PyMOL Python script that loads the backbone (N, CA, C, O; Angstrom):
from pymol import cmd

cmd.read_pdbstr("""\
ATOM      1  N   MET A   1      73.134 123.426 125.727  1.00  0.00           N
ATOM      2  CA  MET A   1      73.246 124.637 126.790  1.00  0.00           C
ATOM      3  C   MET A   1      72.073 124.135 127.929  1.00  0.00           C
ATOM      4  O   MET A   1      71.069 123.482 127.649  1.00  0.00           O
ATOM      5  N   MET A   2      72.403 124.535 129.062  1.00  0.00           N
ATOM      6  CA  MET A   2      71.620 124.217 130.146  1.00  0.00           C
ATOM      7  C   MET A   2      70.633 125.340 130.266  1.00  0.00           C
ATOM      8  O   MET A   2      71.032 126.486 130.062  1.00  0.00           O
ATOM      9  N   HIS A   3      69.239 125.089 130.616  1.00  0.00           N
ATOM     10  CA  HIS A   3      68.475 126.333 130.676  1.00  0.00           C
ATOM     11  C   HIS A   3      67.877 126.127 132.674  1.00  0.00           C
ATOM     12  O   HIS A   3      67.598 125.115 133.318  1.00  0.00           O
ATOM     13  N   ASP A   4      67.891 127.043 132.915  1.00  0.00           N
ATOM     14  CA  ASP A   4      67.296 127.159 134.492  1.00  0.00           C
ATOM     15  C   ASP A   4      65.867 127.130 134.691  1.00  0.00           C
ATOM     16  O   ASP A   4      65.246 128.192 134.664  1.00  0.00           O
ATOM     17  N   ILE A   5      65.207 125.902 134.911  1.00  0.00           N
ATOM     18  CA  ILE A   5      63.857 125.883 134.877  1.00  0.00           C
ATOM     19  C   ILE A   5      63.443 125.871 136.784  1.00  0.00           C
ATOM     20  O   ILE A   5      63.367 124.897 137.533  1.00  0.00           O
ATOM     21  N   SER A   6      63.269 127.174 137.054  1.00  0.00           N
ATOM     22  CA  SER A   6      62.565 126.508 138.308  1.00  0.00           C
ATOM     23  C   SER A   6      61.107 125.991 139.092  1.00  0.00           C
ATOM     24  O   SER A   6      60.018 126.562 139.148  1.00  0.00           O
ATOM     25  N   ILE A   7      61.407 125.107 139.479  1.00  0.00           N
ATOM     26  CA  ILE A   7      60.433 124.543 139.861  1.00  0.00           C
ATOM     27  C   ILE A   7      60.053 124.496 141.097  1.00  0.00           C
ATOM     28  O   ILE A   7      60.617 123.768 141.915  1.00  0.00           O
ATOM     29  N   ASN A   8      58.546 125.651 141.538  1.00  0.00           N
ATOM     30  CA  ASN A   8      58.486 125.420 142.925  1.00  0.00           C
ATOM     31  C   ASN A   8      56.514 125.382 143.120  1.00  0.00           C
ATOM     32  O   ASN A   8      55.606 126.187 142.914  1.00  0.00           O
ATOM     33  N   TYR A   9      56.618 124.029 143.596  1.00  0.00           N
ATOM     34  CA  TYR A   9      55.229 124.094 143.816  1.00  0.00           C
ATOM     35  C   TYR A   9      54.700 124.291 145.425  1.00  0.00           C
ATOM     36  O   TYR A   9      53.525 124.178 145.774  1.00  0.00           O
ATOM     37  N   LEU A  10      56.023 124.664 146.460  1.00  0.00           N
ATOM     38  CA  LEU A  10      55.196 125.210 147.289  1.00  0.00           C
ATOM     39  C   LEU A  10      54.472 126.982 147.354  1.00  0.00           C
ATOM     40  O   LEU A  10      54.766 128.093 146.914  1.00  0.00           O
ATOM     41  N   GLY A  11      53.418 126.369 148.170  1.00  0.00           N
ATOM     42  CA  GLY A  11      53.093 127.615 148.306  1.00  0.00           C
ATOM     43  C   GLY A  11      51.763 128.292 147.073  1.00  0.00           C
ATOM     44  O   GLY A  11      51.092 129.324 147.073  1.00  0.00           O
ATOM     45  N   ASP A  12      51.850 127.171 146.182  1.00  0.00           N
ATOM     46  CA  ASP A  12      50.968 127.466 144.894  1.00  0.00           C
ATOM     47  C   ASP A  12      49.563 126.480 145.181  1.00  0.00           C
ATOM     48  O   ASP A  12      49.444 125.264 145.330  1.00  0.00           O
ATOM     49  N   GLU A  13      48.900 127.238 145.181  1.00  0.00           N
ATOM     50  CA  GLU A  13      47.325 126.590 145.545  1.00  0.00           C
ATOM     51  C   GLU A  13      47.030 125.795 144.687  1.00  0.00           C
ATOM     52  O   GLU A  13      46.652 124.639 144.877  1.00  0.00           O
ATOM     53  N   SER A  14      47.195 126.423 143.507  1.00  0.00           N
ATOM     54  CA  SER A  14      46.461 125.178 142.493  1.00  0.00           C
ATOM     55  C   SER A  14      46.965 124.129 142.279  1.00  0.00           C
ATOM     56  O   SER A  14      46.763 123.654 141.162  1.00  0.00           O
ATOM     57  N   ILE A  15      47.856 123.314 143.303  1.00  0.00           N
ATOM     58  CA  ILE A  15      48.592 122.317 143.212  1.00  0.00           C
ATOM     59  C   ILE A  15      47.343 121.152 144.379  1.00  0.00           C
ATOM     60  O   ILE A  15      47.129 119.941 144.438  1.00  0.00           O
ATOM     61  N   LEU A  16      46.794 122.410 145.141  1.00  0.00           N
ATOM     62  CA  LEU A  16      46.018 121.371 146.149  1.00  0.00           C
ATOM     63  C   LEU A  16      45.043 120.879 145.715  1.00  0.00           C
ATOM     64  O   LEU A  16      44.601 120.103 146.563  1.00  0.00           O
ATOM     65  N   THR A  17      44.240 120.901 144.547  1.00  0.00           N
ATOM     66  CA  THR A  17      43.376 120.385 144.046  1.00  0.00           C
ATOM     67  C   THR A  17      43.751 119.245 142.691  1.00  0.00           C
ATOM     68  O   THR A  17      42.862 118.795 141.968  1.00  0.00           O
ATOM     69  N   HIS A  18      44.623 119.042 142.594  1.00  0.00           N
ATOM     70  CA  HIS A  18      45.183 118.090 141.858  1.00  0.00           C
ATOM     71  C   HIS A  18      44.679 116.666 142.201  1.00  0.00           C
ATOM     72  O   HIS A  18      45.061 116.135 143.244  1.00  0.00           O
ATOM     73  N   PRO A  19      43.815 116.018 141.337  1.00  0.00           N
ATOM     74  CA  PRO A  19      44.044 114.522 142.251  1.00  0.00           C
ATOM     75  C   PRO A  19      44.756 113.551 142.431  1.00  0.00           C
ATOM     76  O   PRO A  19      44.143 112.523 142.719  1.00  0.00           O
ATOM     77  N   LEU A  20      46.264 113.455 142.345  1.00  0.00           N
ATOM     78  CA  LEU A  20      47.540 112.837 142.428  1.00  0.00           C
ATOM     79  C   LEU A  20      48.019 113.672 143.698  1.00  0.00           C
ATOM     80  O   LEU A  20      48.519 113.208 144.723  1.00  0.00           O
ATOM     81  N   TYR A  21      47.770 114.936 143.418  1.00  0.00           N
ATOM     82  CA  TYR A  21      48.359 115.586 144.945  1.00  0.00           C
ATOM     83  C   TYR A  21      46.965 115.219 145.803  1.00  0.00           C
ATOM     84  O   TYR A  21      47.322 114.161 146.319  1.00  0.00           O
ATOM     85  N   LEU A  22      46.089 115.366 146.101  1.00  0.00           N
ATOM     86  CA  LEU A  22      44.846 114.947 147.026  1.00  0.00           C
ATOM     87  C   LEU A  22      44.945 113.433 147.210  1.00  0.00           C
ATOM     88  O   LEU A  22      44.397 113.142 148.274  1.00  0.00           O
ATOM     89  N   LYS A  23      45.441 112.338 146.576  1.00  0.00           N
ATOM     90  CA  LYS A  23      45.605 111.098 146.582  1.00  0.00           C
ATOM     91  C   LYS A  23      46.953 111.159 147.345  1.00  0.00           C
ATOM     92  O   LYS A  23      46.680 110.813 148.494  1.00  0.00           O
ATOM     93  N   TRP A  24      47.937 111.363 147.279  1.00  0.00           N
ATOM     94  CA  TRP A  24      48.971 110.834 148.184  1.00  0.00           C
ATOM     95  C   TRP A  24      49.477 112.222 149.298  1.00  0.00           C
ATOM     96  O   TRP A  24      50.590 112.448 149.771  1.00  0.00           O
ATOM     97  N   SER A  25      48.419 112.845 149.433  1.00  0.00           N
ATOM     98  CA  SER A  25      48.982 113.981 150.660  1.00  0.00           C
ATOM     99  C   SER A  25      48.182 113.763 151.534  1.00  0.00           C
ATOM    100  O   SER A  25      48.018 114.726 152.283  1.00  0.00           O
ATOM    101  N   GLN A  26      47.249 112.351 151.898  1.00  0.00           N
ATOM    102  CA  GLN A  26      46.693 111.766 152.235  1.00  0.00           C
ATOM    103  C   GLN A  26      47.595 110.639 153.502  1.00  0.00           C
ATOM    104  O   GLN A  26      47.129 110.107 154.509  1.00  0.00           O
ATOM    105  N   ASN A  27      48.850 110.590 153.000  1.00  0.00           N
ATOM    106  CA  ASN A  27      49.552 109.373 153.745  1.00  0.00           C
ATOM    107  C   ASN A  27      50.541 110.015 154.308  1.00  0.00           C
ATOM    108  O   ASN A  27      50.784 111.166 153.946  1.00  0.00           O
ATOM    109  N   THR A  28      51.372 109.331 155.399  1.00  0.00           N
ATOM    110  CA  THR A  28      52.442 109.142 155.762  1.00  0.00           C
ATOM    111  C   THR A  28      53.133 108.645 155.052  1.00  0.00           C
ATOM    112  O   THR A  28      52.889 107.941 154.072  1.00  0.00           O
ATOM    113  N   LEU A  29      54.467 109.113 155.674  1.00  0.00           N
ATOM    114  CA  LEU A  29      55.736 108.672 154.584  1.00  0.00           C
ATOM    115  C   LEU A  29      56.466 107.891 154.796  1.00  0.00           C
ATOM    116  O   LEU A  29      57.624 107.767 154.397  1.00  0.00           O
ATOM    117  N   THR A  30      55.678 107.085 155.656  1.00  0.00           N
ATOM    118  CA  THR A  30      56.066 105.342 155.725  1.00  0.00           C
ATOM    119  C   THR A  30      54.923 104.730 154.385  1.00  0.00           C
ATOM    120  O   THR A  30      55.256 103.933 153.508  1.00  0.00           O
ATOM    121  N   ALA A  31      53.686 105.295 154.532  1.00  0.00           N
ATOM    122  CA  ALA A  31      52.763 105.020 153.347  1.00  0.00           C
ATOM    123  C   ALA A  31      53.396 104.856 152.591  1.00  0.00           C
ATOM    124  O   ALA A  31      53.746 103.786 152.093  1.00  0.00           O
ATOM    125  N   VAL A  32      53.787 106.280 152.249  1.00  0.00           N
ATOM    126  CA  VAL A  32      54.359 106.673 150.759  1.00  0.00           C
ATOM    127  C   VAL A  32      55.494 105.620 150.238  1.00  0.00           C
ATOM    128  O   VAL A  32      55.367 105.068 149.145  1.00  0.00           O
ATOM    129  N   LYS A  33      56.688 105.361 151.147  1.00  0.00           N
ATOM    130  CA  LYS A  33      57.253 104.824 151.185  1.00  0.00           C
ATOM    131  C   LYS A  33      56.694 102.999 150.315  1.00  0.00           C
ATOM    132  O   LYS A  33      56.916 102.352 149.292  1.00  0.00           O
ATOM    133  N   ALA A  34      55.914 102.914 151.552  1.00  0.00           N
ATOM    134  CA  ALA A  34      55.436 101.304 151.335  1.00  0.00           C
ATOM    135  C   ALA A  34      54.332 101.369 149.478  1.00  0.00           C
ATOM    136  O   ALA A  34      53.993 100.326 148.919  1.00  0.00           O
ATOM    137  N   GLY A  35      54.083 102.424 149.049  1.00  0.00           N
ATOM    138  CA  GLY A  35      53.221 102.469 148.186  1.00  0.00           C
ATOM    139  C   GLY A  35      54.025 103.036 146.864  1.00  0.00           C
ATOM    140  O   GLY A  35      53.479 103.466 145.848  1.00  0.00           O
ATOM    141  N   LEU A  36      55.127 102.964 147.046  1.00  0.00           N
ATOM    142  CA  LEU A  36      56.472 103.385 145.919  1.00  0.00           C
ATOM    143  C   LEU A  36      55.802 102.839 144.481  1.00  0.00           C
ATOM    144  O   LEU A  36      55.850 103.454 143.416  1.00  0.00           O
ATOM    145  N   VAL A  37      55.407 102.031 144.620  1.00  0.00           N
ATOM    146  CA  VAL A  37      55.222 101.225 143.031  1.00  0.00           C
ATOM    147  C   VAL A  37      53.883 102.042 142.265  1.00  0.00           C
ATOM    148  O   VAL A  37      53.894 102.428 141.096  1.00  0.00           O
ATOM    149  N   PRO A  38      52.824 102.185 143.165  1.00  0.00           N
ATOM    150  CA  PRO A  38      51.605 102.669 142.768  1.00  0.00           C
ATOM    151  C   PRO A  38      52.043 104.488 142.519  1.00  0.00           C
ATOM    152  O   PRO A  38      51.566 105.180 141.619  1.00  0.00           O
ATOM    153  N   LEU A  39      52.821 104.859 143.331  1.00  0.00           N
ATOM    154  CA  LEU A  39      53.024 106.212 143.409  1.00  0.00           C
ATOM    155  C   LEU A  39      53.750 106.505 141.760  1.00  0.00           C
ATOM    156  O   LEU A  39      53.338 107.403 141.026  1.00  0.00           O
ATOM    157  N   LYS A  40      54.871 105.570 141.388  1.00  0.00           N
ATOM    158  CA  LYS A  40      55.697 105.497 140.370  1.00  0.00           C
ATOM    159  C   LYS A  40      54.684 105.385 139.063  1.00  0.00           C
ATOM    160  O   LYS A  40      54.557 106.041 138.029  1.00  0.00           O
ATOM    161  N   ALA A  41      54.150 104.440 139.523  1.00  0.00           N
ATOM    162  CA  ALA A  41      53.066 104.088 138.345  1.00  0.00           C
ATOM    163  C   ALA A  41      52.039 105.266 137.908  1.00  0.00           C
ATOM    164  O   ALA A  41      51.467 105.349 136.821  1.00  0.00           O
ATOM    165  N   ASP A  42      51.923 106.292 139.171  1.00  0.00           N
ATOM    166  CA  ASP A  42      50.938 108.153 139.254  1.00  0.00           C
ATOM    167  C   ASP A  42      51.745 108.534 138.298  1.00  0.00           C
ATOM    168  O   ASP A  42      51.368 108.571 137.126  1.00  0.00           O
ATOM    169  N   LEU A  43      52.965 108.867 138.681  1.00  0.00           N
ATOM    170  CA  LEU A  43      54.063 109.566 138.425  1.00  0.00           C
ATOM    171  C   LEU A  43      54.336 109.594 136.494  1.00  0.00           C
ATOM    172  O   LEU A  43      54.124 110.597 135.813  1.00  0.00           O
ATOM    173  N   SER A  44      54.902 108.064 135.858  1.00  0.00           N
ATOM    174  CA  SER A  44      55.096 107.556 134.964  1.00  0.00           C
ATOM    175  C   SER A  44      53.635 108.122 133.808  1.00  0.00           C
ATOM    176  O   SER A  44      53.845 108.521 132.663  1.00  0.00           O
ATOM    177  N   ALA A  45      52.116 108.023 134.485  1.00  0.00           N
ATOM    178  CA  ALA A  45      51.310 108.146 133.592  1.00  0.00           C
ATOM    179  C   ALA A  45      50.362 109.678 133.301  1.00  0.00           C
ATOM    180  O   ALA A  45      49.468 109.977 132.508  1.00  0.00           O
ATOM    181  N   VAL A  46      51.210 110.524 134.566  1.00  0.00           N
ATOM    182  CA  VAL A  46      51.511 112.009 134.061  1.00  0.00           C
ATOM    183  C   VAL A  46      51.601 112.418 132.589  1.00  0.00           C
ATOM    184  O   VAL A  46      52.180 111.523 131.972  1.00  0.00           O
ATOM    185  N   GLU A  47      51.164 113.673 131.606  1.00  0.00           N
ATOM    186  CA  GLU A  47      51.973 113.872 130.531  1.00  0.00           C
ATOM    187  C   GLU A  47      52.927 114.779 130.922  1.00  0.00           C
ATOM    188  O   GLU A  47      52.865 115.556 131.875  1.00  0.00           O
ATOM    189  N   ALA A  48      53.941 114.612 130.011  1.00  0.00           N
ATOM    190  CA  ALA A  48      55.485 115.318 130.580  1.00  0.00           C
ATOM    191  C   ALA A  48      55.240 116.809 129.566  1.00  0.00           C
ATOM    192  O   ALA A  48      55.521 117.061 128.395  1.00  0.00           O
ATOM    193  N   ASN A  49      54.761 117.387 130.371  1.00  0.00           N
ATOM    194  CA  ASN A  49      54.386 118.928 129.456  1.00  0.00           C
ATOM    195  C   ASN A  49      54.309 120.204 131.058  1.00  0.00           C
ATOM    196  O   ASN A  49      53.886 120.166 132.214  1.00  0.00           O
ATOM    197  N   MET A  50      54.823 120.931 130.390  1.00  0.00           N
ATOM    198  CA  MET A  50      54.817 122.239 131.092  1.00  0.00           C
ATOM    199  C   MET A  50      53.201 122.277 132.428  1.00  0.00           C
ATOM    200  O   MET A  50      53.123 121.904 133.599  1.00  0.00           O
ATOM    201  N   HIS A  51      52.506 122.706 131.785  1.00  0.00           N
ATOM    202  CA  HIS A  51      51.361 122.485 132.758  1.00  0.00           C
ATOM    203  C   HIS A  51      51.071 121.398 133.871  1.00  0.00           C
ATOM    204  O   HIS A  51      50.318 121.701 134.797  1.00  0.00           O
ATOM    205  N   ASN A  52      51.651 120.127 133.810  1.00  0.00           N
ATOM    206  CA  ASN A  52      52.235 119.572 134.613  1.00  0.00           C
ATOM    207  C   ASN A  52      53.421 119.449 135.668  1.00  0.00           C
ATOM    208  O   ASN A  52      53.410 118.810 136.720  1.00  0.00           O
ATOM    209  N   LEU A  53      54.607 120.338 135.042  1.00  0.00           N
ATOM    210  CA  LEU A  53      55.425 120.264 136.339  1.00  0.00           C
ATOM    211  C   LEU A  53      54.805 120.602 137.759  1.00  0.00           C
ATOM    212  O   LEU A  53      55.393 119.851 138.538  1.00  0.00           O
ATOM    213  N   LYS A  54      54.265 121.062 138.180  1.00  0.00           N
ATOM    214  CA  LYS A  54      54.388 121.273 139.428  1.00  0.00           C
ATOM    215  C   LYS A  54      53.788 119.780 140.050  1.00  0.00           C
ATOM    216  O   LYS A  54      54.060 119.616 141.239  1.00  0.00           O
ATOM    217  N   ILE A  55      52.973 118.621 139.364  1.00  0.00           N
ATOM    218  CA  ILE A  55      52.640 117.726 140.106  1.00  0.00           C
ATOM    219  C   ILE A  55      53.845 116.545 139.828  1.00  0.00           C
ATOM    220  O   ILE A  55      54.350 115.858 140.717  1.00  0.00           O
ATOM    221  N   ILE A  56      54.135 116.489 138.569  1.00  0.00           N
ATOM    222  CA  ILE A  56      55.481 116.001 138.036  1.00  0.00           C
ATOM    223  C   ILE A  56      56.524 116.155 139.665  1.00  0.00           C
ATOM    224  O   ILE A  56      56.802 115.253 140.455  1.00  0.00           O
ATOM    225  N   ALA A  57      56.824 117.315 139.713  1.00  0.00           N
ATOM    226  CA  ALA A  57      57.854 117.861 140.735  1.00  0.00           C
ATOM    227  C   ALA A  57      57.347 117.367 142.465  1.00  0.00           C
ATOM    228  O   ALA A  57      58.186 117.114 143.330  1.00  0.00           O
ATOM    229  N   TYR A  58      56.405 117.329 142.615  1.00  0.00           N
ATOM    230  CA  TYR A  58      55.527 117.126 143.745  1.00  0.00           C
ATOM    231  C   TYR A  58      55.748 115.531 144.173  1.00  0.00           C
ATOM    232  O   TYR A  58      56.128 115.169 145.287  1.00  0.00           O
ATOM    233  N   LEU A  59      55.383 114.520 142.886  1.00  0.00           N
ATOM    234  CA  LEU A  59      55.399 113.260 142.926  1.00  0.00           C
ATOM    235  C   LEU A  59      56.945 112.983 142.940  1.00  0.00           C
ATOM    236  O   LEU A  59      57.254 112.093 143.732  1.00  0.00           O
ATOM    237  N   SER A  60      57.876 113.485 142.316  1.00  0.00           N
ATOM    238  CA  SER A  60      58.968 112.886 142.257  1.00  0.00           C
ATOM    239  C   SER A  60      59.655 113.558 143.526  1.00  0.00           C
ATOM    240  O   SER A  60      60.792 113.100 143.637  1.00  0.00           O
ATOM    241  N   THR A  61      59.408 114.341 144.367  1.00  0.00           N
ATOM    242  CA  THR A  61      60.097 114.564 145.470  1.00  0.00           C
ATOM    243  C   THR A  61      59.554 113.819 146.397  1.00  0.00           C
ATOM    244  O   THR A  61      60.436 113.376 147.132  1.00  0.00           O
ATOM    245  N   LEU A  62      57.999 113.315 146.846  1.00  0.00           N
ATOM    246  CA  LEU A  62      57.812 112.539 147.221  1.00  0.00           C
ATOM    247  C   LEU A  62      58.561 110.767 147.186  1.00  0.00           C
ATOM    248  O   LEU A  62      58.668 109.985 148.130  1.00  0.00           O
ATOM    249  N   ILE A  63      59.046 110.553 145.499  1.00  0.00           N
ATOM    250  CA  ILE A  63      59.312 109.514 145.743  1.00  0.00           C
ATOM    251  C   ILE A  63      60.856 109.731 146.383  1.00  0.00           C
ATOM    252  O   ILE A  63      61.311 108.747 146.967  1.00  0.00           O
ATOM    253  N   ARG A  64      61.590 110.782 146.330  1.00  0.00           N
ATOM    254  CA  ARG A  64      63.298 110.794 146.501  1.00  0.00           C
ATOM    255  C   ARG A  64      63.243 110.865 147.834  1.00  0.00           C
ATOM    256  O   ARG A  64      64.378 110.597 148.227  1.00  0.00           O
ATOM    257  N   ILE A  65      62.525 111.086 148.769  1.00  0.00           N
ATOM    258  CA  ILE A  65      61.925 111.017 150.154  1.00  0.00           C
ATOM    259  C   ILE A  65      61.893 110.364 150.399  1.00  0.00           C
ATOM    260  O   ILE A  65      62.630 110.204 151.371  1.00  0.00           O
ATOM    261  N   ALA A  66      60.955 108.893 149.890  1.00  0.00           N
ATOM    262  CA  ALA A  66      60.453 107.837 150.294  1.00  0.00           C
ATOM    263  C   ALA A  66      62.032 106.905 150.187  1.00  0.00           C
ATOM    264  O   ALA A  66      62.424 106.013 150.939  1.00  0.00           O
ATOM    265  N   GLY A  67      62.452 107.269 149.436  1.00  0.00           N
ATOM    266  CA  GLY A  67      64.088 106.747 149.120  1.00  0.00           C
ATOM    267  C   GLY A  67      65.185 106.868 150.242  1.00  0.00           C
ATOM    268  O   GLY A  67      66.201 106.195 150.418  1.00  0.00           O
ATOM    269  N   MET A  68      64.605 108.064 151.036  1.00  0.00           N
ATOM    270  CA  MET A  68      65.826 108.164 151.977  1.00  0.00           C
ATOM    271  C   MET A  68      65.370 107.737 153.477  1.00  0.00           C
ATOM    272  O   MET A  68      66.052 108.099 154.436  1.00  0.00           O
ATOM    273  N   ILE A  69      64.346 107.058 153.628  1.00  0.00           N
ATOM    274  CA  ILE A  69      63.535 106.885 155.050  1.00  0.00           C
ATOM    275  C   ILE A  69      63.471 104.965 154.656  1.00  0.00           C
ATOM    276  O   ILE A  69      62.923 104.192 155.442  1.00  0.00           O
TER     277      ILE A  69
END
""", "prot")
cmd.dss("prot")
cmd.show_as("cartoon", "prot")
cmd.util.cbc("prot")
cmd.orient("prot")
């Protein structure tokens, strides 16, 4: 059975103080694409729990976008 889990970090200010958001939000998308290896390492080090869903979604979105450019 599938469960709909809405992951929406847009407009949620709690993510704005997360160290990984602060680290990656200072980059252009070109720099993110060039830094995919450390970005994926940062994502893989995040604990996979409900508390971290927003940063997981943010980092995953960056990885997907970098793959499109």
